[in-house]
N, C-alpha and C positions, 0 to 999 in steps of 0.2 A: 330332715337332714339337709344341709346346705350343699349346693352344687358348686364346687370349687373352681370349675373351668372359667366362668365369667369373672370371678374375683381375681384369678391369676392373670387373665388376659387384660383386664382393665388396669390392674396395677402395673403390668409390664408396659402397656400403652402410655399410661401417664408418666412413668419414669423415662421412657424413650423420648416422648414428645417434649417433656420438660427439659431434658438434657439438650436435645437438639435446639429448642428455642433459646436456651441460655447461650449456647455457642454461636447461634446465628445472630442474636442481638449483640453479643460481645464482638463478633467479627465486624458487623456493620458500624458499631460504635468506634472501633479501632480504625476502620477505613475513613470514617468521618473526621477523625482527629488529624489525618494526614493532609487535610485541606483540599478536598476535591473541588473541581471546577463547578461552580453553581449552574452555569449554562448547560454543561454536559449532563449534570444531574437532572435538571428539569427536562431536557430533551429525552433522556433515557426513560424517565418516569412517564412522559407523554407517550412514548412508544409502547411501553408496557401496558398502559391503560387502553390504548388503541387496539393492541393485540388481544387483550382480555375482552373488550367489547365485541370485536369481530368474532372471537371464539364463542361468546355468549349468543350472538345472533345466529351463528351456524348451528349451535346445539338446539336452539329453540326452533329454527326452521326444520331441522332434521326430525325433531320430536313430533312436530305437528304433521309433517309429511308422513312419517311412519304411522302415526295414530290415524290419520285419514285413510291410509292404504289398508289398515287393519279393520276399518269400518267403525271406529269409535265416534261417538257423537260429540263434537267439539263446540256446539252452539251454547252460547251463554243464555241462562234463563231470563 
């Protein structure tokens, strides 16, 4: 017998994410048609990339610090 819980949740997730992606792409497309300033767009994109990279470095450092405090072996073979 099939377990219906994963089927229902995966279907719900696909429908919700698909709908959200559609409206997000539509909103960005409509904003682009308004004629945004290219310099401001590049500046904002650079800030987002910098913030993402900083967050990534923080997560990696936190992970390795926590792993070493827990006594995990982090040496490469």
